[in-house]
VOLOKE-68184 format. One line per field, with one value per residue (C-alpha): residue in one letter; y, z, x. Coordinates in steps of 0.001 Angstrom, whole numbers, padded with zeros to 6 digits. Each point is the difference from the previous one (the first is absolute). Example, Ala and Ser with C-alpha at 12.3 -4.5 7.8 and 13.67 -1.06 7.14 Angstrom:
r = A | S
v = -004500 | 003440
w = 007800 | -000660
u = 012300 | 001370
//
This chain:
r = M | N | V | E | A | L | S | L | S | E | L | A | S | K | I | H | S | G | E | L | S | Q | A | E | V | R | S | A | F | L | E | R | V | R | N | L | D | A | K | I | E | A | F | N | L | V | S | E | A | F | P | D | T | D | A | T | L | P | L | A | G | I | P | L | G | V | K | D | V | F | C | E | K | D | V | K | T | T | A | S | S | K | M | L | E | N | F | S | A | P | Y | E | S | T | V | T | A | R | L | K | A | A | G | A | V | S | M | G | K | L | N | M | D | E | F | A | M | G | G | S | G | E | N | S | A | V | R | V | T | K | N | P | W | A | L | D | R | I | P | G | G | S | S | S | G | S | A | A | A | V | A | A | G | L | V | P | A | A | L | G | T | D | T | G | G | S | I | R | Q | P | A | S | M | C | G | V | V | G | F | K | P | T | Y | G | R | L | S | R | Y | G | I | I | A | M | A | S | S | L | D | T | P | G | F | F | T | R | T | V | R | D | S | A | L | L | Y | E | I | A | A | G | Y | D | P | L | D | S | T | S | L | D | L | D | H | K | I | D | S | N | I | W | N | A | Q | D | L | K | G | V | K | I | G | I | P | K | E | Y | F | V | D | G | M | E | A | D | V | K | R | E | V | E | S | A | I | E | K | A | R | E | L | G | A | E | I | K | E | I | S | L | P | H | T | R | Y | G | L | A | V | Y | Y | V | V | M | P | A | E | V | S | T | N | L | A | R | Y | D | G | L | R | F | G | H | S | S | A | V | P | A | D | I | A | K | N | R | S | E | G | F | G | K | E | A | Q | R | R | I | M | L | G | S | F | V | L | S | S | G | F | Y | D | A | Y | Y | K | K | A | S | L | V | R | E | L | I | K | K | D | F | E | N | A | F | K | E | A | D | V | I | F | T | P | T | A | P | S | V | A | W | K | I | G | E | K | T | E | D | P | L | K | M | Y | L | S | D | I | F | T | V | N | A | S | L | A | G | L | P | G | L | S | L | P | I | G | Y | G | K | T | E | D | G | S | G | D | S | T | E | L | P | I | G | L | Q | I | L | G | P | R | L | G | E | E | A | V | F | K | V | S | H | V | L | E | K | A | L | A | S | K | V | A | K | R | P | K | I | G
v = 104252 | -003755 | -000409 | -003564 | 000075 | 001721 | -001503 | 000457 | 002478 | 002010 | 000342 | 001263 | 002536 | 001368 | 000189 | 001772 | 002403 | 000653 | -001329 | -002831 | 000093 | -002680 | -000296 | -000268 | -002921 | -001768 | 000647 | -001285 | -003465 | -000102 | 000274 | -002422 | -002681 | 000705 | -000594 | -003266 | -001610 | -001977 | -001537 | -000378 | -000786 | 001300 | 001725 | -001682 | 003408 | 003241 | 003470 | 002649 | 003046 | 001191 | 003548 | 001749 | -000451 | 002647 | 001465 | -000194 | -003439 | -002248 | -002241 | 002856 | -001447 | -003104 | -002761 | -003486 | -003164 | -002485 | -003806 | -001121 | -001324 | 003442 | 000823 | 003751 | 001277 | -000504 | -001264 | -003431 | -002331 | -003623 | -001491 | -001022 | -002620 | -000964 | -000291 | 003560 | 001170 | 002254 | 001155 | 003638 | 000671 | 001849 | 001303 | 001109 | -001786 | 001819 | 000077 | 001815 | 002237 | 001150 | 000374 | 001873 | 002193 | 001126 | 001043 | -003015 | -001276 | -003656 | -000426 | -003249 | -003785 | -002116 | -003491 | -002949 | -003805 | -000805 | 000790 | 000587 | -003535 | -000506 | 000965 | 000942 | 001880 | -003147 | -000529 | 003043 | -000563 | 003003 | 000322 | -000933 | 002881 | 000024 | 000861 | 003452 | -001269 | -002827 | -000493 | -003638 | -000454 | 000337 | 003049 | -002203 | 000030 | 000183 | 003897 | -000670 | 003616 | 001989 | -001117 | 000245 | 003354 | 001649 | -001639 | 001260 | 003356 | -000181 | 001274 | 001721 | -002631 | -002738 | -001913 | -003689 | -002686 | -002299 | -003291 | -002226 | 001913 | 001885 | 003432 | -000943 | -002649 | 001910 | 003074 | -002083 | -001210 | 003364 | 002080 | 002291 | 000291 | -001825 | 000396 | -002072 | 001575 | -001882 | -001834 | 002467 | 003014 | 000635 | -000737 | -002938 | 001644 | -000201 | -002162 | -003347 | -002711 | -002767 | -001093 | 002368 | -000797 | 000539 | 002615 | 003199 | 003278 | 001753 | 001864 | -000086 | 002968 | 001139 | 000935 | -000863 | 003400 | -000167 | -003180 | 001612 | 003329 | -002179 | -002184 | 002915 | 001128 | -003364 | -001389 | 000240 | -001322 | -000777 | -000818 | -001957 | -002563 | -001772 | -001223 | 003515 | 001420 | 003023 | 001117 | 002566 | -000527 | 003038 | -000081 | 002246 | 002157 | -000031 | -003548 | 001842 | 001837 | -003319 | -000358 | -003476 | -002791 | 000133 | -001428 | -002183 | -004052 | -001721 | -003686 | -002645 | -002908 | -003233 | -001991 | 002646 | -000705 | -003463 | -001988 | 001393 | 003238 | 001616 | 000724 | 003667 | 000472 | -001392 | 002030 | 003173 | -000596 | -000926 | 003277 | 002163 | -001492 | 000837 | 003671 | 000312 | -001275 | 002870 | 002465 | -000964 | -002664 | -002989 | -003187 | -002848 | -003622 | -000975 | -003155 | -000329 | -003502 | -000745 | 001797 | -003211 | -000534 | 003197 | -000557 | -003210 | 001813 | 003009 | -002262 | -001547 | 003374 | 001951 | -002483 | -000643 | 003815 | 000294 | -002561 | 001588 | 003578 | -001102 | -001973 | 003092 | -000060 | -002209 | 000805 | 002132 | 003086 | 002573 | 000627 | -003536 | 000783 | -003840 | -001148 | -002351 | -000719 | -003319 | -001110 | 001966 | -002666 | 000217 | 003915 | -000303 | -002261 | 002452 | 002864 | -001223 | -000658 | -003134 | 001319 | 001453 | -003244 | -001885 | 002081 | 000108 | -003901 | -000142 | 002221 | -002126 | -003099 | 001277 | 001530 | -003088 | -002530 | -002474 | 002164 | 003136 | -001110 | -001533 | 002834 | 003463 | -000071 | -001605 | 002777 | 002546 | -001267 | 000051 | 003501 | 001182 | -001655 | 001918 | 003164 | -000982 | -000346 | 003466 | 001343 | -001649 | 001193 | 003691 | -000331 | -000258 | 001947 | 003488 | -001202 | -003101 | -000559 | -002662 | -000446 | 000995 | -002817 | -002819 | 000637 | 003099 | 000039 | -003016 | -000435 | 000184 | -003459 | -001564 | -001174 | 000008 | -003621 | -000633 | 001604 | -001406 | 002139 | 002956 | -000068 | -000093 | 003459 | 000788 | -001740 | 003140 | 002114 | -002055 | -000469 | 003973 | 000004 | -002833 | 002080 | 003373 | 001655 | 003159 | -000622 | 001807 | -001080 | 002051 | -000043 | -000973 | -001093 | -002187 | -003638 | -000982 | -002625 | -001780 | 000473 | -003172 | 001846 | 000521 | 003556 | 000796 | 002442 | 001651 | -000387 | 001631 | -001441 | 000974 | -000137 | -000535 | 002133 | -001080 | 001647 | -000860 | 000414 | 003787 | 000284 | 002116 | 002747 | -002374 | -001406 | 003664 | 000988 | -002873 | -000204 | 003897 | -000271 | -003237 | 001573 | 003228 | -002029 | -002289 | 002853 | 000018 | -003807 | -000432 | 003215 | -001905 | 000087 | -002443 | 000962 | -000449 | 003151
w = -010109 | 000191 | -001365 | -000022 | 003542 | 000953 | 000385 | -002091 | 002596 | 000275 | -003725 | -000246 | 002655 | -001749 | -003287 | 001477 | 001918 | -003172 | 001421 | -002859 | -003522 | -001385 | -002821 | 002473 | 001842 | -003231 | -001328 | 002957 | 000228 | -003841 | 000240 | 003004 | -002291 | -002748 | 002154 | 002163 | -001651 | -001905 | 003057 | 001651 | -003396 | 001913 | -003196 | -002833 | -001508 | 000974 | -000769 | -000619 | -000975 | 001996 | 000756 | 003083 | 001801 | 001960 | 002625 | 002569 | -000074 | 002864 | -002059 | -002680 | -002090 | 002329 | -001927 | 000774 | -001304 | -001285 | 000236 | -003408 | 000662 | 000394 | -003498 | -001088 | -003044 | -003082 | 001993 | -000639 | 003044 | -000387 | 003502 | -000633 | -002649 | -003121 | -000517 | 000453 | -001473 | -002355 | 001775 | 000495 | 002394 | -001636 | 003330 | 003580 | 003264 | 002874 | 002053 | -002241 | -001331 | 003730 | 000587 | -003278 | 000739 | 003199 | -001978 | -000337 | -002896 | -001069 | 000065 | -002358 | 000526 | 002564 | 000020 | 001461 | 000216 | -003400 | 000852 | 003651 | 000549 | 001865 | 003273 | -001551 | -003021 | -002072 | -001799 | -002064 | -003771 | -000387 | 002518 | 003640 | 002185 | 002883 | 003381 | 000608 | 003388 | -002095 | -003530 | -000020 | 002231 | -000772 | 000674 | 001008 | -001741 | -002164 | 000139 | -000624 | -001822 | 002483 | 002678 | -001277 | -001757 | 003288 | 001888 | -002496 | -000125 | -003428 | 000929 | 003114 | 000046 | -002145 | -000494 | 000467 | 000399 | 002886 | -000449 | 002567 | 001024 | -003075 | 001558 | 003621 | -000821 | -002311 | 001981 | 002861 | -002229 | -001354 | 003250 | -001146 | 001392 | -001881 | 000857 | -000953 | 000691 | 000489 | -003072 | -001498 | 001038 | -003128 | -003400 | -001908 | -003093 | -002929 | 001736 | -001784 | 002244 | 001585 | 002821 | -000001 | 003784 | 000942 | -001814 | 001652 | -001175 | 002692 | 000128 | 000541 | 001773 | 002318 | 002584 | 001548 | -000520 | -003443 | -000451 | 002182 | -002459 | -003235 | 001493 | 000736 | -003426 | -001780 | 002367 | -000433 | -001794 | -003639 | -002223 | -002268 | 002550 | 001744 | 002819 | 000848 | 003610 | 000152 | 003595 | 001254 | 000146 | 001122 | 002546 | 003426 | -000493 | 003812 | -000231 | -001220 | 003400 | 001792 | 002238 | 001585 | -000138 | 003323 | -000202 | -002930 | 000345 | -002496 | -000662 | -000482 | -001875 | 001634 | -003160 | -002334 | 002464 | -001180 | -001146 | -003551 | 000747 | -000432 | 003637 | -001240 | -000904 | 003098 | 002347 | -002063 | 000319 | 003638 | 000303 | -001571 | 002114 | 002922 | -001214 | -000397 | 003665 | 001149 | -001977 | 002308 | -002108 | 001660 | -001639 | 000197 | -001612 | -001930 | -002163 | -003723 | 000025 | -003627 | -001125 | -000998 | -002640 | -001633 | -002418 | -001224 | -000349 | -001812 | -002577 | -000716 | -000255 | -001962 | -002807 | -000531 | -000410 | -002350 | -002123 | -000665 | -000384 | -002341 | -002322 | -001964 | -001100 | -002820 | -002006 | -002571 | 001965 | 002258 | -001448 | -000359 | -003349 | -000950 | 000145 | -003029 | -000165 | -001211 | 003205 | 003073 | 002490 | -001048 | 000279 | 003673 | 000953 | -001405 | 001234 | 003692 | 001633 | 002520 | 003312 | -001844 | -002015 | 003656 | 001716 | -003127 | 000123 | 003648 | 000053 | -002843 | 001769 | 003344 | -001917 | -002102 | 000233 | 002878 | 001758 | 000691 | 003242 | 001215 | -000595 | -000908 | 001983 | 003253 | -000214 | -000261 | 002932 | 002010 | -001414 | 001990 | 003061 | -000418 | -000198 | 003134 | 001903 | -000719 | 000872 | 003431 | 000526 | -000811 | 002990 | 002276 | -002174 | -002069 | -002263 | -000386 | -000225 | -002031 | -002068 | -003721 | -001450 | 001583 | -001363 | -001551 | -003926 | -001555 | -002640 | -003762 | -001357 | 003571 | -000205 | -003176 | -000511 | 003008 | -000201 | 003426 | 001741 | -001992 | 001192 | 003669 | -000122 | 000039 | 003074 | 002542 | -002571 | -001856 | 003065 | 000203 | -003642 | 000032 | 002738 | -001887 | 002510 | 000235 | 000396 | -000150 | -000113 | 002230 | -000268 | 003328 | 000042 | -002350 | -000001 | -000973 | -002394 | -001425 | -003491 | -000375 | 000419 | 003579 | -000489 | 001531 | -001728 | 002020 | -001404 | 001036 | 002192 | 000295 | 002746 | -001355 | 001867 | -000631 | 000899 | -000185 | -003178 | -000598 | 002696 | -001973 | 002620 | 002497 | -002150 | -001117 | 003634 | 001640 | -002895 | -000069 | 003846 | -000301 | -003266 | 002012 | 002840 | -002342 | -002458 | 001075 | -000176 | -003625 | -001369 | -002372 | -003451 | -002600 | -001633 | -003839 | -001386
u = -075199 | -000023 | -003545 | -000298 | 000542 | -003228 | -003315 | -003071 | -001430 | 003241 | 000275 | -003588 | 000334 | 003264 | -001692 | -003083 | 002573 | 001948 | 003323 | -000155 | -001501 | -001917 | 002328 | 003241 | -001973 | -000556 | 003666 | 001357 | -002016 | 000940 | 003360 | 000202 | -002014 | 002197 | 003218 | -001521 | -002422 | 002184 | 001144 | -003377 | -002104 | -003177 | -001458 | -001717 | -000921 | 001467 | -002157 | 002291 | -002262 | -002448 | -001387 | -000377 | -003340 | -002049 | 002009 | -002572 | -000972 | 001419 | 002080 | 001075 | 002801 | 000806 | 001402 | -001661 | 001235 | -002956 | -000009 | -000333 | -003527 | -001814 | -001216 | 000900 | -002041 | 002201 | 002983 | 001377 | -000923 | 001089 | -000245 | 003676 | -001433 | 000724 | -003876 | -000299 | 003221 | -001816 | -002849 | -001027 | -002650 | -003165 | -000770 | 001248 | -000020 | -002243 | 003202 | 002145 | -002596 | -000549 | 003682 | 000580 | -002997 | 001780 | 002974 | 002256 | 001697 | 000899 | 003847 | -000760 | -000996 | 002031 | 000785 | -001828 | -000653 | -001958 | -003616 | 000969 | 000818 | 003124 | 001645 | 003365 | -000141 | 001731 | -003189 | 000081 | 000141 | 001851 | 002893 | 000843 | 000306 | 002534 | -000212 | 001609 | 001732 | 001819 | -000320 | 000485 | -003211 | -003721 | -002039 | -003237 | -003191 | -002027 | 000421 | 003689 | 000783 | -002298 | 001824 | 003648 | -000672 | -001208 | 002817 | 002642 | -001425 | -000866 | -003516 | -001328 | -003055 | -001271 | -003443 | -000126 | -003074 | 000051 | -001725 | 001468 | 002932 | 001137 | 000722 | 000762 | 002688 | 001950 | -000226 | 001497 | 002667 | 001002 | -000388 | -002883 | -003604 | -002424 | -003691 | -002793 | -003688 | -003061 | -001465 | -002345 | 001499 | 001765 | -001713 | 001389 | -001388 | 002939 | 002108 | 000908 | -001833 | 002010 | -002451 | -003193 | -000984 | 003645 | 001631 | 000509 | 001850 | 002222 | 003298 | 003750 | 001457 | 002751 | -002176 | -003361 | -001529 | 000898 | -002154 | -002877 | 000240 | -000377 | -002482 | -002386 | 000504 | -000605 | -002666 | -003787 | -003055 | 000309 | -003273 | 002365 | 000937 | -002703 | 002163 | 001019 | -001231 | -002244 | 001169 | 001927 | 003999 | 001213 | 002919 | -000061 | 003025 | 000460 | 001383 | 003268 | 000505 | -000069 | 003208 | -000835 | -001948 | -002014 | -003168 | 000597 | -000289 | 002187 | -000680 | 002761 | -001240 | 001665 | -000423 | 002561 | 002792 | 000902 | 002921 | 001386 | 000416 | 003534 | 001532 | 001041 | -003891 | -001139 | 002425 | -001071 | -003550 | -000013 | 002114 | -002725 | -002554 | 002271 | 000011 | -003560 | -000549 | 002679 | -002416 | -002863 | -001928 | -001356 | 001523 | -002556 | 000761 | -003021 | -001228 | -000590 | -000718 | -000783 | 003231 | 001742 | -002614 | 000646 | 002768 | -002097 | -003034 | 001863 | 001161 | -003383 | -002222 | 002714 | 000704 | -003471 | -000550 | 003220 | -001369 | -003131 | 001540 | 002781 | -002493 | -000508 | 003514 | -000465 | 003319 | -002349 | -000560 | 001577 | 003260 | 001750 | 001609 | 001283 | -003832 | -000917 | -003573 | 000418 | 001778 | -001505 | 001141 | 003500 | 000072 | -001225 | 002811 | 002144 | -001445 | -000464 | 003176 | 000278 | -001160 | -003008 | -000793 | 000435 | -002812 | -002197 | 000041 | -000192 | -003254 | -001390 | 000566 | -001876 | -003038 | -000472 | -002900 | 000713 | 002338 | -001649 | -001412 | 003148 | 001865 | -001226 | -003464 | 001955 | 002867 | -003034 | -001316 | 003291 | 000636 | -003192 | 001572 | 003224 | -002014 | -001683 | 003166 | 001102 | -003700 | 000527 | 003795 | -001134 | -002403 | 003005 | 002732 | -000127 | 002538 | 002318 | 003880 | 001617 | 002939 | -000423 | 002064 | 001668 | 003709 | 001866 | 000439 | 001556 | 002433 | -001499 | -000609 | 000273 | -003709 | -001062 | -000107 | -002050 | -003335 | -001049 | 003027 | -001108 | -003517 | 001185 | 001292 | -003661 | -000829 | -000475 | -001895 | -002805 | -002453 | -000285 | -000737 | -002387 | -001866 | 000353 | 001553 | 002365 | 003503 | 003365 | 003603 | 002382 | 003609 | 001477 | 003367 | 002677 | 001316 | 003331 | 000386 | 003304 | 000652 | 002274 | 003461 | -000556 | -001105 | -003377 | -002803 | -002519 | -003361 | -003295 | -002632 | -003559 | -002770 | -003726 | -002346 | -003797 | -003099 | -003666 | -002130 | -000231 | 002687 | 002466 | 000175 | 000938 | 002794 | 001497 | -000007 | 001688 | 002403 | 000900 | 000699 | 002087 | 001897 | 000972 | 001428 | 001875 | 001280 | 003611 | 000149 | -001188 | 001509 | 002375 | -000546 | 001245 | 003620 | -000483 | 001616
//
């Protein structure tokens, strides 16, 4: 049986029925990691020994990949940084604890941009993860290893975090489902912080339903996280029976369809919108007038919170082995990579005396206007469709010398993060790109489906119906061995 081709839900069903054993499932994925990860470089740490879990549990024996920012008790957790190269967490994150309590097992730690800072995976201090669709291309970031591992069939699902698009953007570039819930739905306890008002745990899966399954298990109030929401998060199981989108209003923000988007991306997104219309949805043009300020607001608010959160890493604690007490500043410069240093310095600047009002305070006010834009838009629409990213995956090294070009890859995802909204990237097609020799490569393209605050159910329903309608179109898998 081709175990790696099965969805998480299918694997769970076969384990529960006895058709597959937990050991068979784990062995199949471990063998695939051994054979293929040398090419992909998705894993920072592989766990090869884990016992069977209670066979009656919903995720009994299912191996999950864990982004190397989720603390697991007594397991090395590095955030792909030299600063934490020897840090073993003394506690377990709430998200991993809840998934393990449901029977899941950790397959190991997945590579990422250092401290989740980046959109390509190239900022890792450990390795550069490759896109399974084309090994000379980036998988997106910051959850690079998570997206690549699911796309390559190394794990059936993986954990990620999304601060400004770090689940949705790599999901788009690797051709998998990437889901970010409403801010506060999943606890941030035990997750190494980047920007506390933005960081949101979420999932990479093969199907929409798999993301919903993980979400229902992991979400819920946590007294260890003051920002977690004490609200019902269960999904109505009837949504999985929906065959069309009749009665659904889909908003298309005119500000997102601008110059700069690759032609193939525009074509596939417009085709997906037309497919939704054929399924009975009402398509409405809407306006999110403060969209153009989103990227600037994000790159003020986020670095400010980064500089505060990373101040604790002084070169003396948390596992940085080369720290020397006599020279703390030197060790911070050695422990952090260039992108982390850039964001720490930018954040310190916008929070400094004389600049706080001009930058951080003003950005916070505009952030409220962006939230209001979405509130008004969701009075007219049930969900919003946009591109996930303006391009397909680019070549490794192509944008490393120009951070501004890299930041623009977040242009369609940051606003939903600033507003704390649920969002999902759904594979919808492929774009062709030349490799320089005249040959072309097909690379995945994703559609971003956004819901109102606490509107996860609407996002899942619409995404699931569209996923079924596009199944044959996006049935290809990367050929890596």
